[in-house]
C-alpha positions in Angstrom: 44.4 173.0 76.5 44.6 169.1 74.8 48.2 169.9 73.5 49.0 170.0 77.1 47.6 166.6 78.0 50.4 163.8 78.4 50.0 159.5 77.0 52.0 157.1 78.3 52.4 154.0 76.5 52.6 152.0 79.6 51.9 152.7 83.4 55.4 154.3 85.4 58.4 151.6 85.5 57.9 152.3 89.4 53.8 152.6 89.6 53.4 149.5 92.3 55.9 151.3 94.8 53.7 154.0 94.8 51.9 154.6 98.8 49.2 155.4 99.9 47.2 153.6 97.6 44.9 156.6 97.1 48.0 158.0 95.3 48.4 154.9 93.5 45.0 155.2 92.2 45.2 158.7 90.9 48.1 158.5 89.2 46.5 155.6 87.8 43.8 157.8 86.4 45.9 160.6 85.1 47.8 158.2 83.0 44.8 156.3 81.3 42.4 159.5 81.0 44.1 161.2 78.1 44.6 158.1 76.4 41.1 157.6 76.5 40.4 160.9 75.0 42.7 160.7 72.4 41.2 157.6 71.2 37.7 158.8 71.2 39.1 161.9 69.5 40.2 159.3 66.7 36.7 157.5 66.7 35.2 161.0 66.4 37.1 161.9 63.8 35.8 158.7 62.0 32.2 159.2 62.5 32.5 162.8 61.2 34.1 161.5 58.1 31.4 159.5 57.6 28.5 161.9 58.4 30.1 164.3 55.7 29.9 161.2 53.0 26.5 160.3 54.0 25.6 163.9 53.6 26.9 164.4 50.5 25.3 161.6 48.8 22.3 162.6 50.6 21.6 159.2 52.4 21.4 157.4 48.9 21.9 153.7 49.4 25.3 152.8 47.4 26.9 149.5 46.6 29.9 148.7 48.6 31.7 148.3 45.3 31.7 151.7 45.3 32.7 153.5 48.3 35.8 155.3 48.8 38.7 153.1 49.9 38.7 154.7 53.6 35.2 154.2 54.0 35.6 150.2 53.1 38.7 150.5 55.1 36.7 151.8 58.6 34.0 149.2 57.2 36.3 146.4 57.9 37.4 147.8 60.9 34.2 147.4 62.7 33.5 144.0 61.2 30.6 145.6 59.1 29.7 143.6 55.6 26.8 145.8 55.1 25.8 148.4 52.5 23.6 151.1 54.5 25.5 153.4 56.2 23.5 154.7 59.3 24.2 151.2 60.2 28.0 151.3 60.5 27.5 154.8 61.7 25.7 153.7 65.1 29.0 151.6 66.0 31.1 154.6 65.0 30.7 156.4 68.1 32.6 157.2 71.5 32.8 155.3 75.0 31.9 158.0 77.7 35.4 158.6 79.5 33.9 157.9 83.2 32.6 154.6 82.0 36.2 153.9 80.1 38.1 154.8 83.3 36.1 152.8 85.7 36.2 149.5 83.6 40.0 149.5 83.1 40.1 150.3 86.9 37.9 147.5 87.6 39.9 144.8 85.2 43.2 145.9 86.0 42.8 146.2 89.9 43.9 150.0 89.3 46.7 148.9 87.7 48.2 146.5 89.7 47.3 143.2 87.7 49.7 140.8 86.1 48.3 142.0 82.7 48.3 146.0 83.6 51.9 145.8 84.3 53.3 143.0 81.6 50.6 143.6 78.7 50.0 146.6 79.4 46.5 145.5 79.1 44.3 147.6 81.5 40.8 146.5 80.1 40.9 142.5 80.5 39.9 141.8 77.1 39.9 137.7 76.8 42.3 135.5 74.0 42.3 131.8 73.6 45.5 132.4 71.5 48.9 131.7 73.6 50.7 134.2 71.3 48.5 136.8 72.2 47.5 136.5 75.6 49.0 136.5 79.3 47.8 134.0 82.1 45.5 135.5 85.0 47.2 134.7 88.2 43.4 133.6 89.0 41.6 131.9 86.7 39.5 128.9 87.4 40.9 125.8 86.3 38.1 124.1 84.4 39.0 127.8 81.9 41.7 128.1 79.4 41.2 132.0 78.5 44.5 134.4 78.5 44.6 138.2 79.1 45.2 139.6 75.5 48.3 141.6 75.5 49.3 144.5 73.7 52.4 147.1 72.8 50.6 149.9 74.8 48.2 151.3 77.0 46.6 153.2 73.6 46.4 149.7 71.9 44.4 148.2 75.0 42.0 150.9 74.9 41.8 151.1 70.9 40.6 147.4 71.4 38.8 147.9 74.6 36.4 150.4 72.3 36.4 148.0 69.3 35.4 146.0 71.6 32.1 148.0 73.3 31.4 149.4 69.6 31.4 145.6 67.7 30.7 142.3 69.7 27.6 141.2 69.9 26.9 141.5 73.8 27.0 145.2 73.6 24.6 145.8 70.7 21.7 146.9 73.5 24.5 149.7 74.7 25.3 150.9 71.1 20.9 150.8 70.4 20.8 153.2 73.7 24.1 155.4 73.1 22.1 156.0 69.6 19.2 156.9 71.1 20.9 159.7 73.3 22.7 160.6 70.4 19.2 161.2 68.7 17.5 162.9 71.7 20.2 165.6 71.2 21.5 164.5 74.7 25.0 164.1 76.3 26.4 161.2 76.3 27.4 159.9 79.9 28.8 156.7 81.7 25.9 157.5 84.1 23.1 157.2 81.4 25.1 154.1 79.7 26.5 151.9 82.1 23.4 149.6 82.9 24.0 148.5 79.4 27.1 146.7 80.4 26.1 144.5 82.8 27.9 141.7 81.1 31.0 144.0 80.6 31.3 144.4 84.2 29.7 140.8 85.7 33.3 139.4 83.8 35.3 141.0 86.9 33.1 140.3 89.6 
């Protein structure tokens, strides 16, 4: 059951001493997977609330001045400034767990990166603000980006989900996720991974 899932704020203190590497990778997945699940659940709650309000208003275009406070809050969170609820609805959706786990493993070296232990940032999001970032060990001399740090892995995961749901670079990902929804198909990492090449290339 969902109640039996345990969520940690960071990787275990002795994580780097776990051997063999396969056991460490398994521990990483067991740590990150329930966090991704719960963060997706929060997004689904927002999505369902928008759908209920949209249905109640019969899809009528209502000016932002008349939106309920909770809807305005979600709109601000997703950096949406329009008035068409359908456009916002497209952005408020889950990231397949398999895809998120793969991205976190790739970006953090299965939890062995400096940013994963000090961040705890497991998705390698960039920032250019010194007070918000961690200097990566392997950064080209001509670059000045940092890896965004967070208080918990949950915060890192929530930021990752928001990034894929709002950044212009991932518009194709969101559009194709919408098509899968409209076709009544199940959203999966396999069906959407090809639309996130830009994300993966960052860590190649």
